[in-house]
ZAMI-727419 format. One record per residue (C-alpha): residue number from 1; x, y, z. Coordinates in nm, 4 decimals. Layout:
NUM_X_Y_Z
...
REM end
This chain:
1_11.3068_12.2407_9.9150
2_10.9357_12.0413_9.8563
3_10.7789_11.8867_10.1449
4_10.9288_11.5296_10.0229
5_11.2687_11.6515_10.0678
6_11.1937_11.8295_10.4056
7_11.0183_11.5214_10.4967
8_11.2949_11.2892_10.4385
9_11.5354_11.5488_10.5480
10_11.4148_11.6214_10.8939
11_11.2096_11.4656_11.1740
12_10.8676_11.6029_11.0471
13_10.6945_11.2238_10.9999
14_10.7861_11.1635_11.3552
15_10.6366_11.5446_11.4727
16_10.3175_11.5254_11.2894
17_10.2146_11.2824_11.5482
18_9.8404_11.1036_11.5821
19_9.7179_10.8211_11.3459
20_9.9030_10.9397_11.0137
21_10.2340_11.0168_11.2040
22_10.2504_10.6762_11.2686
23_10.1296_10.4939_10.9423
24_10.3364_10.7797_10.7908
25_10.6249_10.6192_10.9869
26_10.6153_10.2537_10.9137
27_10.5248_10.2885_10.5716
28_10.8461_10.5100_10.5384
29_11.0310_10.2202_10.7662
30_11.3880_10.3362_10.7722
31_11.4146_10.6241_10.5966
32_11.2122_10.8154_10.8998
33_11.4632_10.6579_11.1273
34_11.7183_10.8230_10.9548
35_11.5647_11.1577_10.8635
36_11.4782_11.1700_11.3156
37_11.8622_11.1096_11.3332
38_11.9645_11.3976_11.0945
39_12.0187_11.7356_11.2184
40_12.1018_11.8577_10.8527
41_11.7707_12.0523_10.7533
42_11.5787_12.1896_11.0571
43_11.2399_12.1467_10.9348
44_11.0009_12.3954_11.1640
45_10.6315_12.3338_11.0211
46_10.5490_12.1477_11.2647
47_10.2305_12.3033_11.3248
48_9.8748_12.2249_11.1763
49_9.8253_12.4480_10.8248
50_10.1783_12.4851_10.7581
51_10.2100_12.4328_10.3422
52_10.4374_12.1806_10.3578
53_10.3002_11.9741_10.6355
54_9.9166_11.9739_10.4787
55_10.1133_11.8375_10.1462
56_10.2353_11.5480_10.3168
57_9.9376_11.4980_10.4963
58_9.7353_11.5097_10.1905
59_9.9865_11.2475_10.0096
60_9.9415_11.0648_10.3091
61_9.6105_11.0224_10.3537
62_9.5219_10.9962_9.9791
63_9.7260_10.6785_9.9207
64_9.5596_10.5147_10.2628
65_9.2307_10.5394_10.2200
66_9.2515_10.4387_9.8523
67_9.3534_10.1329_9.9897
68_9.0481_10.1088_10.2307
69_8.7786_10.1906_9.9747
70_8.9321_9.9578_9.7096
71_8.9103_9.6835_9.9825
72_8.5443_9.8201_10.0975
73_8.3605_9.5387_9.9131
74_8.6221_9.2486_10.0435
75_8.8836_9.2301_9.7583
76_9.0935_9.4890_9.5202
77_9.0388_9.4314_9.1727
78_9.2448_9.5114_8.8984
79_9.0901_9.8593_8.7655
80_9.1244_9.9683_9.1376
81_9.5054_9.8778_9.1359
82_9.5106_10.0345_8.7768
83_9.3797_10.3540_8.8874
84_9.6136_10.3576_9.1516
85_9.8847_10.3514_8.9494
86_9.7467_10.5851_8.7186
87_9.7478_10.8538_8.9750
88_10.0884_10.7426_9.0670
89_10.2102_10.7736_8.6566
90_10.0155_11.1136_8.6772
91_10.2220_11.2307_8.9701
92_10.5646_11.1105_8.8411
93_10.6440_10.9676_9.1587
94_11.0166_10.9357_9.2308
95_11.1098_10.5553_9.3233
96_11.0777_10.6213_9.6843
97_10.7820_10.8056_9.6905
98_10.5961_10.5479_9.4505
99_10.7382_10.2707_9.7596
100_10.5555_10.4956_10.0287
101_10.2787_10.5439_9.8139
102_10.2332_10.1554_9.7895
103_10.2857_10.0937_10.1263
104_10.0354_10.3379_10.2493
105_9.8097_10.1959_9.9841
106_9.8427_9.8348_10.1630
107_9.7964_9.9318_10.5167
108_9.4803_10.1370_10.4272
109_9.3178_9.7893_10.2805
110_9.4147_9.6294_10.6891
111_9.1573_9.5180_10.8393
112_9.2261_9.7679_11.1578
113_9.2402_10.0446_10.9758
114_9.1353_10.3229_11.1461
115_8.9299_10.5296_10.8906
116_8.7542_10.7626_11.1186
117_9.0599_10.8831_11.3045
118_9.2364_10.9306_10.9903
119_8.9960_11.1108_10.8527
120_8.9147_11.3815_11.1499
121_9.3124_11.4188_11.1223
122_9.2850_11.5389_10.7884
123_9.0250_11.7144_10.8942
124_9.2319_11.9069_11.1574
125_9.5002_11.9447_10.9658
126_9.3553_12.1254_10.6737
127_9.1867_12.3526_10.8804
128_8.9107_12.5836_10.6134
129_9.0503_12.4768_10.3010
130_8.7211_12.3381_10.1761
131_8.8568_12.3181_9.8103
132_9.1505_12.1066_9.9128
133_8.8975_11.8478_10.0829
134_8.7016_11.8927_9.7895
135_8.9489_11.7727_9.5753
136_9.0427_11.4487_9.7815
137_8.7162_11.3550_9.8041
138_8.7136_11.3646_9.3632
139_9.0318_11.2065_9.3812
140_8.8685_10.9099_9.6236
141_8.5953_10.8976_9.3805
142_8.7869_10.8725_9.0828
143_8.9358_10.5825_9.2274
144_8.6294_10.4173_9.3417
145_8.4709_10.4386_9.0296
146_8.7612_10.2822_8.7995
147_8.5978_10.0115_8.7056
148_8.2668_10.2254_8.5783
149_8.0554_10.1792_8.8754
150_8.0307_10.3081_9.2892
151_7.9871_9.9589_9.4859
152_7.7436_10.0343_9.7742
153_7.9813_9.9554_10.0461
154_8.2658_10.1688_9.8835
155_7.9993_10.4627_9.9074
156_7.8583_10.4097_10.2411
157_8.2259_10.4682_10.3097
158_8.2555_10.8113_10.1310
159_7.9208_10.9046_10.2501
160_8.1318_10.8642_10.6111
161_8.4054_11.0546_10.4601
162_8.1905_11.3196_10.3354
163_8.0451_11.3911_10.6623
164_8.3259_11.4226_10.8974
165_8.4911_11.6817_10.6025
166_8.1607_11.8716_10.6669
167_7.9803_11.7973_10.2902
168_7.6712_11.6929_10.2680
169_7.4983_11.3990_10.0818
170_7.3716_11.6302_9.8079
171_7.7039_11.8091_9.7448
172_7.8721_11.4151_9.7299
173_7.5986_11.3242_9.4997
174_7.6944_11.6580_9.2473
175_8.0640_11.5375_9.2877
176_7.9734_11.1641_9.2017
177_7.7792_11.3087_8.8834
178_8.0724_11.5066_8.7991
179_8.3366_11.2635_8.8201
180_8.1376_11.0350_8.6256
181_8.1223_11.2711_8.3582
182_8.4994_11.3348_8.3648
183_8.5894_10.9804_8.3320
184_8.3183_10.9238_8.0531
185_8.5391_11.2056_7.8438
186_8.8318_11.0887_7.9403
187_8.7282_10.7090_7.8175
188_8.5850_10.8027_7.4948
189_8.7558_10.7606_7.1713
190_8.8644_11.0746_7.0250
191_9.0813_11.2520_6.7918
192_9.4452_11.3528_6.9483
193_9.3570_11.7026_7.1173
194_9.0316_11.7048_7.1110
195_8.8043_11.7601_7.4322
196_8.4358_11.6883_7.3707
197_8.1777_11.5396_7.5616
198_7.9561_11.2646_7.3686
199_7.6292_11.4071_7.5169
200_7.5316_11.7469_7.6324
201_7.4176_11.6314_7.8784
202_7.7337_11.4796_7.9971
203_7.8727_11.8148_7.9882
204_7.6170_11.9857_8.2137
205_7.6911_11.6795_8.4660
206_8.0620_11.7893_8.4171
207_7.9677_12.1080_8.6184
208_7.7422_11.9646_8.8460
209_7.3973_12.0765_8.6689
210_7.1227_11.9509_8.4749
211_7.0477_12.0525_8.1391
212_6.7138_12.2297_8.2204
213_7.0094_12.4791_8.3954
214_6.9675_12.7954_8.2503
215_7.2874_13.0091_8.1475
216_7.3364_13.2205_8.4213
217_7.3394_12.9215_8.6228
218_7.5775_12.7534_8.3744
219_7.8077_13.0812_8.4023
220_7.7994_13.0387_8.7989
221_7.8736_12.7050_8.8169
222_8.1693_12.7403_8.5770
223_8.3162_13.0197_8.7506
224_8.2868_12.8621_9.1266
225_8.4157_12.4923_9.0163
226_8.7360_12.7116_8.7989
227_8.7945_12.8378_9.1104
228_8.7764_12.5642_9.3185
229_9.0327_12.3672_9.0841
230_9.2857_12.5966_9.0081
231_9.5670_12.4617_9.0150
232_9.8254_12.7150_9.1703
233_9.5721_12.7656_9.4512
234_9.5102_12.4401_9.5363
235_9.9019_12.4118_9.5625
236_9.9178_12.7194_9.7454
237_9.6948_12.5499_10.0239
238_9.8497_12.2390_10.0548
239_9.7761_12.0074_9.7380
240_10.1420_11.8195_9.6530
241_10.2912_11.9581_9.3356
242_10.3228_11.6286_9.2389
243_9.9351_11.6589_9.2134
244_9.9359_11.9490_8.9985
245_9.8433_11.7574_8.6870
246_9.5434_11.6235_8.8341
247_9.4156_11.9683_8.8923
248_9.5197_12.0772_8.5533
249_9.3196_11.8230_8.3683
250_9.0253_11.8730_8.6093
251_9.0578_12.2070_8.5287
252_9.0612_12.1292_8.1398
253_8.7833_11.9059_8.1263
254_8.5362_12.1889_8.3058
255_8.6740_12.4055_8.0547
256_8.5507_12.1979_7.7880
257_8.2007_12.1177_7.9168
258_8.1783_12.4992_7.9640
259_8.2439_12.5608_7.5726
260_8.0730_12.2730_7.4532
261_7.7262_12.4383_7.6198
262_7.7984_12.7570_7.5558
263_7.8394_12.6385_7.1811
264_7.4974_12.4279_7.2418
265_7.3163_12.7275_7.3631
266_7.4645_12.9798_7.1259
267_7.6056_13.2365_7.4252
268_7.9153_13.3694_7.4910
REM end
């Protein structure tokens, strides 16, 4: 049974505790009450680091912070709402999951939302799963940049999130560059099945590099990124199964950038 089934079948949301437990409980409403009273399933993943628990934390924190970022500049734009809906579609959420995700998104927009406490609990729950935390930041960046740019207030919040999670400002700037290149690639008009960057410089950006990078640096960056975004590895570390498609698309864009650079440079 996956994390969602265990969440609804047992008292896991209640046992989570902290700000995430309270916010998740509010989003689930009567579903959580029903779960607390149920003894049909003994959900024993009640310790930070357990896979199903981390999956629940990742799902909860992602939609909470997406809502908070969307409201950062005072209003939620249509493109930001569309980006959130796109992620829900990619995840192929059930009706209950979608309802919960929307409720979490709306809670994140509240003026009294405690971003710092939520991110600190997320960090503690995920432990040393750095690749998982990076994927979390990349999903947030994709949502924040859905309208084609990163607002100053959104960036300020992302800098704060990255710092709490142990990522430097330089690393965040590299991730921004990568997400921007990926979005430009996805938005480009191309034939079905084609995955090609309009400019070679965008292919380099997708690998977090400048065009002046040598071949050894290109190969190293590619290997590192593929390892960081490997879908199965991320799921085993706590990425919800529903987000597998997001990780898969990421690896496809990384591979496409690498293949284009290899062809451009003429190396194997």
